[in-house]
Every structure is written in structure tokens, then in C-alpha cells.
C-alpha positions as CSV (number, residue, x, y, z in Angstrom):
1,X,-0.2,0.2,-0.1
2,X,1.1,3.6,-0.7
3,X,0.6,4.5,2.9
4,X,3.3,2.3,4.0
5,X,6.0,3.6,1.4
6,X,9.1,6.1,2.3
7,X,8.2,9.7,1.6
8,X,10.7,11.1,-1.3
9,X,12.6,14.2,-0.1
10,X,11.1,17.4,-1.8
11,X,12.9,18.8,-5.1
12,X,12.4,21.9,-6.9
13,X,13.4,20.9,-10.8
14,X,13.4,24.5,-11.3
15,X,16.4,25.0,-8.8
16,X,18.1,21.4,-9.2
17,X,21.0,20.3,-11.2
18,X,19.4,18.3,-14.2
19,X,21.9,17.9,-16.8
20,X,22.6,14.0,-15.6
21,X,18.8,13.5,-16.1
22,X,19.0,14.8,-19.9
23,X,21.9,13.1,-20.8
24,X,20.3,9.8,-19.7
25,X,16.9,10.5,-21.7
26,X,18.9,11.7,-24.5
27,X,20.6,8.4,-24.5
28,X,17.9,6.1,-23.9
29,X,15.1,7.6,-26.2
30,X,18.1,8.8,-29.1
31,X,17.1,12.3,-29.2
32,X,19.1,15.5,-28.4
33,X,17.1,17.9,-26.3
34,X,17.7,21.9,-26.9
35,X,18.6,23.4,-23.9
36,X,17.6,26.7,-24.9
37,X,13.6,25.2,-25.0
38,X,13.8,23.5,-21.7
39,X,10.8,24.3,-19.7
40,X,11.4,23.6,-16.0
41,X,8.6,23.4,-13.1
42,X,8.4,22.3,-9.9
43,X,8.5,18.6,-10.3
44,X,9.0,18.6,-14.5
45,X,11.0,19.2,-17.4
46,X,10.0,19.6,-20.9
47,X,12.0,20.6,-24.0
48,X,12.1,20.3,-28.1
49,X,14.6,17.8,-29.6
50,X,16.2,18.2,-32.7
51,X,13.9,16.0,-34.6
52,X,11.1,18.0,-33.9
53,X,9.2,16.1,-30.9
54,X,8.7,17.4,-27.5
55,X,10.0,15.2,-24.3
56,X,8.3,15.6,-21.1
57,X,10.3,14.6,-17.8
58,X,8.5,14.1,-14.4
59,X,9.9,13.0,-11.5
60,X,7.8,11.3,-8.9
61,X,8.0,10.0,-5.3
62,X,6.7,6.6,-4.1
63,X,4.3,7.4,-2.3
64,X,2.6,9.6,-5.2
65,X,2.5,6.2,-7.4
66,X,-0.5,4.2,-6.8
67,X,-0.9,0.2,-7.6
68,X,-1.8,1.3,-11.3
69,X,1.4,2.3,-12.1
70,X,2.5,5.7,-13.4
71,X,2.2,5.6,-17.3
72,X,-0.8,7.7,-18.0
73,X,0.6,9.6,-20.8
74,X,1.6,6.1,-22.4
75,X,-2.0,4.9,-21.7
76,X,-3.7,8.0,-23.1
77,X,-2.6,7.0,-26.6
78,X,-5.4,4.7,-27.1
79,X,-8.0,7.4,-26.4
80,X,-9.9,8.3,-29.4
81,X,-11.5,11.4,-30.6
82,X,-9.5,13.3,-28.1
83,X,-7.4,16.2,-29.4
84,X,-3.7,15.6,-27.8
85,X,-0.2,15.1,-28.5
86,X,0.6,11.8,-30.3
87,X,2.7,9.6,-28.0
88,X,6.0,7.8,-29.6
89,X,8.1,6.1,-26.8
90,X,8.8,6.4,-23.4
91,X,11.2,5.2,-20.3
92,X,11.1,5.1,-16.5
93,X,13.5,4.5,-14.0
94,X,14.3,4.4,-10.5
95,X,16.4,7.0,-9.0
96,X,19.2,5.0,-7.0
97,X,19.0,4.7,-3.6
98,X,15.9,7.1,-3.4
99,X,12.3,6.0,-3.2
100,X,11.8,8.0,-6.4
101,X,10.7,7.4,-9.9
102,X,11.5,9.3,-13.2
103,X,9.4,8.9,-16.5
104,X,10.1,10.7,-19.8
105,X,7.9,10.5,-22.8
106,X,8.5,11.6,-26.6
107,X,5.7,13.0,-28.0
108,X,4.4,15.2,-31.1
109,X,5.3,18.9,-30.9
110,X,2.3,21.1,-30.7
111,X,2.4,23.9,-32.6
112,X,0.2,26.2,-30.5
113,X,1.3,27.5,-27.0
114,X,-0.4,26.8,-23.4
115,X,-3.6,29.2,-23.2
116,X,-2.3,30.0,-19.7
117,X,1.5,30.4,-18.2
118,X,-0.1,28.8,-15.4
119,X,-3.4,27.1,-14.0
120,X,-5.5,30.0,-14.0
121,X,-5.7,32.9,-16.3
122,X,-6.1,36.8,-15.3
123,X,-7.1,37.8,-19.0
124,X,-9.3,36.6,-21.5
125,X,-7.4,34.9,-23.9
126,X,-10.1,35.5,-26.5
127,X,-10.3,31.7,-28.1
128,X,-12.1,31.0,-31.5
129,X,-15.2,29.4,-31.5
130,X,-13.6,26.6,-33.2
131,X,-11.5,26.2,-29.6
132,X,-14.8,25.6,-27.7
133,X,-16.0,23.0,-30.2
134,X,-13.0,21.2,-30.2
135,X,-12.5,21.6,-26.3
136,X,-16.3,20.1,-26.0
137,X,-16.0,17.5,-28.6
138,X,-12.8,16.2,-26.9
139,X,-14.2,15.9,-23.5
140,X,-17.4,14.4,-24.8
141,X,-15.3,11.8,-26.4
142,X,-13.2,11.2,-23.6
143,X,-15.9,10.7,-21.3
144,X,-17.2,8.1,-23.5
145,X,-14.1,5.6,-23.3
146,X,-13.6,2.9,-21.0
147,X,-10.5,2.7,-18.6
148,X,-9.6,0.6,-15.2
149,X,-7.7,3.6,-14.3
150,X,-8.6,5.9,-11.5
151,X,-7.6,9.3,-11.7
152,X,-5.1,11.0,-9.5
153,X,-5.4,14.8,-9.4
154,X,-2.7,16.5,-7.8
155,X,-1.0,13.0,-7.9
156,X,-3.5,11.6,-5.1
157,X,-6.3,9.0,-6.2
158,X,-9.5,10.4,-6.1
159,X,-12.3,8.6,-4.6
160,X,-15.8,9.0,-2.9
161,X,-14.2,9.2,0.7
162,X,-11.8,12.2,-0.2
163,X,-14.8,14.2,-2.1
164,X,-16.9,13.9,0.6
165,X,-14.5,14.7,3.3
166,X,-13.0,17.7,1.2
167,X,-16.6,19.0,1.2
168,X,-17.4,18.4,4.7
169,X,-14.7,20.1,6.3
170,X,-15.1,23.1,4.2
171,X,-19.2,22.9,3.5
172,X,-20.3,21.3,6.6
173,X,-23.8,21.9,5.4
174,X,-23.3,19.5,2.3
175,X,-24.3,16.3,4.1
176,X,-24.8,14.4,0.8
177,X,-21.8,14.1,-1.3
178,X,-22.4,11.0,-2.8
179,X,-21.3,10.8,-6.9
180,X,-23.5,9.3,-9.2
181,X,-21.5,9.0,-12.2
182,X,-17.8,8.4,-12.8
183,X,-16.2,8.7,-16.3
184,X,-13.0,9.1,-17.6
185,X,-11.0,12.4,-16.9
186,X,-8.0,14.3,-17.7
187,X,-7.7,15.0,-13.6
188,X,-5.4,18.5,-14.5
189,X,-7.5,20.4,-17.1
190,X,-6.0,23.5,-16.4
191,X,-5.4,26.5,-18.5
192,X,-1.8,25.6,-18.6
193,X,-2.6,22.0,-20.1
194,X,-5.1,23.3,-22.7
195,X,-3.3,24.7,-25.9
196,X,-4.7,27.7,-28.3
197,X,-5.5,29.0,-30.6
198,X,-5.4,25.4,-31.8
199,X,-7.0,23.3,-29.5
200,X,-5.1,20.2,-27.8
201,X,-4.7,18.7,-24.2
202,X,-1.3,18.1,-22.9
203,X,0.0,16.3,-19.9
204,X,-2.0,13.2,-19.3
205,X,-0.1,11.5,-16.7
206,X,-3.3,11.6,-14.2
207,X,-6.1,10.7,-16.1
208,X,-8.7,7.9,-15.1
209,X,-11.9,7.5,-14.0
210,X,-13.4,10.5,-11.8
211,X,-16.5,12.1,-10.6
212,X,-18.5,13.4,-13.6
213,X,-17.8,16.9,-13.9
214,X,-14.2,16.8,-12.5
215,X,-12.4,18.6,-15.5
216,X,-15.1,21.0,-16.2
217,X,-15.1,22.3,-12.9
218,X,-11.3,22.7,-13.0
219,X,-11.5,24.6,-16.0
220,X,-14.2,27.1,-14.9
221,X,-12.7,27.2,-11.4
222,X,-9.5,28.2,-12.7
223,X,-11.3,31.0,-15.0
224,X,-12.7,32.7,-12.1
225,X,-10.8,36.0,-12.0
226,X,-12.2,36.5,-15.8
227,X,-15.8,36.7,-15.2
228,X,-16.5,36.7,-19.0
229,X,-14.1,33.5,-19.8
230,X,-15.9,31.7,-16.4
231,X,-19.4,32.5,-18.1
232,X,-18.1,30.9,-21.3
233,X,-16.9,27.9,-19.9
234,X,-20.4,27.5,-17.8
235,X,-22.0,27.8,-21.4
236,X,-20.1,25.4,-22.8
237,X,-19.7,22.8,-20.3
238,X,-23.1,23.6,-18.9
239,X,-24.2,19.7,-18.9
240,X,-21.6,18.6,-17.0
241,X,-21.5,21.8,-14.4
242,X,-25.1,21.8,-13.8
243,X,-25.7,18.4,-13.1
244,X,-25.6,17.4,-9.4
245,X,-21.9,15.6,-9.7
246,X,-20.7,18.8,-11.6
247,X,-21.8,20.9,-8.6
248,X,-20.1,18.7,-6.5
249,X,-17.0,18.9,-8.1
250,X,-17.1,22.5,-8.5
251,X,-17.4,22.9,-4.6
252,X,-14.7,20.1,-4.6
253,X,-12.4,22.5,-6.6
254,X,-13.5,25.5,-4.8
255,X,-12.8,24.1,-0.9
256,X,-9.1,24.2,-2.0
257,X,-9.5,28.2,-2.8
258,X,-11.9,29.0,0.1
259,X,-11.0,26.6,2.6
260,X,-8.3,26.8,5.7
261,X,-5.2,27.7,3.2
262,X,-7.2,30.3,1.5
263,X,-5.0,33.5,1.3
264,X,-6.3,37.1,0.7
265,X,-4.0,37.9,-2.5
266,X,-5.7,35.0,-4.6
267,X,-7.4,36.8,-7.4
268,X,-10.0,33.5,-7.4
269,X,-10.8,33.9,-3.9
270,X,-13.5,36.8,-4.0
271,X,-15.5,35.0,-7.0
272,X,-14.6,31.8,-5.3
273,X,-16.5,32.5,-2.2
274,X,-19.6,34.0,-4.2
275,X,-19.8,30.7,-6.4
276,X,-19.2,28.5,-3.4
277,X,-22.4,30.2,-1.6
278,X,-24.5,30.1,-4.9
279,X,-23.6,26.0,-5.3
280,X,-24.2,25.1,-1.3
281,X,-27.8,27.0,-1.5
282,X,-28.8,25.0,-5.1
283,X,-27.4,21.6,-3.9
284,X,-29.4,22.0,-0.8
285,X,-32.7,23.0,-2.6
């Protein structure tokens, strides 16, 4: 069980030397990474190759790898009807002497950049109608798939109990948090993981079965600082967001914003509090 596994030391790859990791990946995948295009995040790296592909590298502790394994990007290659980069090859290895795994995947290079520089956006990106059409058709296609995988948003396996506990702690008046429908979800559908103006979804390592509305709620919640954008997400994904499960997932997202770790400078805080009040009232009606 993951609860008995040793916890890996925290490492920030934005500051940690990674040349040995890059060289190992280059040798194993037979590619040459462009150091100038290297994108460094807290626990992942990404860069172009000399043959016009993209390589994504991630570090993850044993405690964050469930019994289903850690090959979401590879497993997502079988999905049909979803706009996403084509997967070519990958490798994984254990860091010697540490409870840590590394994984690298070579993927199709997407021409459009991420819509957001981070998970949320602070101004309307002005996306074309074709982008919204591709979003809805991709999410519909994803929900129609079948998989034994369970989604791991924030690298944590999502369960009915986790959802109920999160809502109970922040919104105690929500006494019935039962999820009625579980469907395949990306599980990290932030504005940093959707490309535009040509639509595509990237970073599939955590996808799997999740409560209906998880993806819609994540995209909507991260748009709340831009009311026109949040309204457009609500309009396009209303079937999910207006379902009971979708409202619970919206509150699940909002619980992380307005809960005990809320901070006043968060641009999502004020609109999140307003939306949480609305959703709690609707679920109690």
C-alpha cells in the first residue's frame, strides 16, 4: 500500500541540477534536447528535440505512485476522438538509493502554446469558436471511453471518501456528497494544459475515472478571475457543470480556494466565495 512507502525528499526541478537526467533521457530515447527551449517546473521538465518532437520528464516519489502504475501519458495513447499530442515512446527508471521514479515521454510537438502561463488566467485569451467546439467534442469523446485507471488529480487518487471529506470540512452543510456517475477525466484540466488557438490537451499522466464534472469544474474554477471566460466555460460545459455531480465537483475545486489555506491575495478567492455560496444553496434546494 502507498501509505507504507517511504516519502521522497522534496525537490524543485527549477533549481535542481538536471543535466545528468537530460543526458540519460537523450541516450535512452536517441534524441538531442534543445537546452534553450527547456521548460522547468517544480516536478517536471520539457523540451524540444532535434527531430521536431517534445520530451516531457517528470520526477515522482513512490508515495505518489499508486498500484495502477505511472504511465498515464502512454496509456492515453489509445484514446479516440480527443485532441492531444501523439505519443511515440517513453522510459522510466528508479533513482538509485531513493524512493523516487523518473519518467520521460517523447510526444508530438504541438504548434500552439498553452492558453495560460499557469493553472489560472487573469485575462480573457480571446479563444475562437473552433477552440470551444474542439474542447467540448474532446471532453465528450473522453467521457465515452472505458478504462480501469483511476484519476489522480494533484497526484492523489480520487475517491468518494476524499470528495466527501473535502466537502465536509469546508462546507459542513453539504451532508450528501455521493457521486452518481464516474467517467474518464484528464484530472488536471487547467489553462496551462490546454493549447490555443489550435486546441489540444497535454500532460495526461493523471487521467482516469473520476466524478463527472471534474474536468469542467477545474477549467471553470481556474477562470473565475475573468468573469467573461468563466461564463463561457459555464455555457459550453453546462451539461456537466449543472449536473449534481458537476456541482459537487465545483465545490470540491472551490474547497481548495476558500478552505483553511485561503489567502487574501488570491485572485480567485472573492469569486470563489460567491460561487461556493450559490452552489451550496442549490445543492440544498
